[in-house]
N, C-alpha and C positions, 0 to 999 in steps of 0.2 A: 504494500500500500504506500509506503514511503517513497519508493522509486517512482510510482505513478504521479504522486503529487509533485515531486521534484522535476520530473520531465514536463508535466503540465505547466509548472511555474516557469521553467526555462523557456518553453515554447511561448508563453504569454509575454515574457520579457523580450524575446526575440521579435515577436510581432510589434510590440511597442517601439523597439529600436528601429526596425525596418520602416514602419509607417512614418517615423519622424525624420527620415533621412532624405527628403526630397525638397528641392527649392521651387518646384513647379506648383502652381495652385491646383487644387483638385478641380477636375472638370466635372462638376455636378450639373444637374439640369438647369440651374439658374445662371451658370456662367458659360453655357453653350448657346449658340444661335438657335432660333426657332426655325425648323424646316418642316413644312407640311403641305398637304394636298387637300383642297376643299372643293366643294361644289358652289361656293359663293360666286355670285355674279354681281360685282361691284358696279355701281353707277359712279359718275364723277363725284357727286355729293357724298355717297357712301364711302368712297375712297378718302376724300378730304376729311371726313369725320373719323374714320377708323385708323388713320395713320398720322403720325408715326405710331408704331406699336410701342407704347411706353414701357411695357413690361420687359421686353427684350432689350430695349435701349438702355433702361436703367441698370439692369443686371450686368450686361456686357460692359457698359461704361464704368460702373463701380469696380468690376473685377479687374479691369485692365488699365485704368487710369494710374499713371506712375508705376505701372507693372507691365509695360509693353515691350515686345520685341517682335521683329518680323517672323521669327521662328514660331512664336505663339500665334501670330496672325495666320501663318500658314497651317498650323494645326487646326485652327477654327475653320479655315477654308477646306481642308481635307475632310474634316468632320461633316461639313455641309455637303460636299461632293458625294461622300458615302451615303448620306441620308437621301440625297436626290436619287441616286442609283437604287436604293432600297424602295423608293416610291415608284420605281419603274420608269423614271423620266430620263431624258437624254442628258448625260453629264457633259457632252460637248457643247450643247446649248447653254448649259449653266456656266461653263468656262468662258464662253463669249460674254455672258452677262457680267461675270466678275471683272473681265477686262474693261467693259464699257463703263462700269461704275468707278473705276480707279482703285478697286480693292486689291489689286495685285501689284501696284506700283511700289518700287523700292523708294525709301526715303520719305514716304508719306505716312501719316498717322491715320490709317483707315482700318476699321474692323467691320466685318459683316455681323449683323444682328438678327436678321429675319429674312426668310424666303418663303413665299407661298405660291403654290401652283393653283390658279383659280381662273376666273373669267372677269373681264372688265368690259362692260357694255357689249356683252355677248361674244367677245373675242377671247380665245385661249391666251393666257398670259402667265408670266412670272412676276410677282410683286417682290421687290428686293429692297432691303433697307440696310444702310451702313451708318455707323457712327464715326465721327472724325474729330481730331484735335487740331487746333491752329498753332503750329510751331512747337508744341510740346505734347507729350502723350497723356493729356487730360481730355477725356472724351465726354460727350454729352450732346454735341451738335449732331444733326442727322440729315440724311438725304433718303428719300423714298422714291422708287421708280416703279413704273408699270411697263413691262416689256412685252409687246405682242410676239407670239411665237412664230408667226409667219415670216416676218422680216427682222425680228429683234429690234423693232423701232420703239422709241419711247412714246407711249400713249398718254402718260401722266407723270407728273413730277412734283414733289414737295420737298422743300429744304427749310431747316430751321435757321434762324438768324443769330 
């Protein structure tokens, strides 16, 4: 019985030690971008009222302000790309959207926060939101885009000031 307690105690201490040895923030549900597919058919007014998505904007901004690196941004982008594929959507289209939003530019403080495959005025679209910082990695400003799937043209756009 004593050996079992000793082994369990050592295992517990090992787990505590290993879990405390990372400098990366935990990627829990609140610090990952939202990626989803819906049947919503947004009108211009509904888009204006619904966006920005303040939930994802707040949590991504808080998690990465003064805690930013391009590596962390790339991990968020990889996560989104994987989620897009899991939804059965074309990852190449999503890559083009990332490029159009400036989300992949080096030297810029831009992070993806939200992507929704939906409709906008009866057209198939991706709604995409980014947060950005001006001159330093403090996030909170945002840009929201509606990209038509046919030509990846911008059908609507909202930006914070």
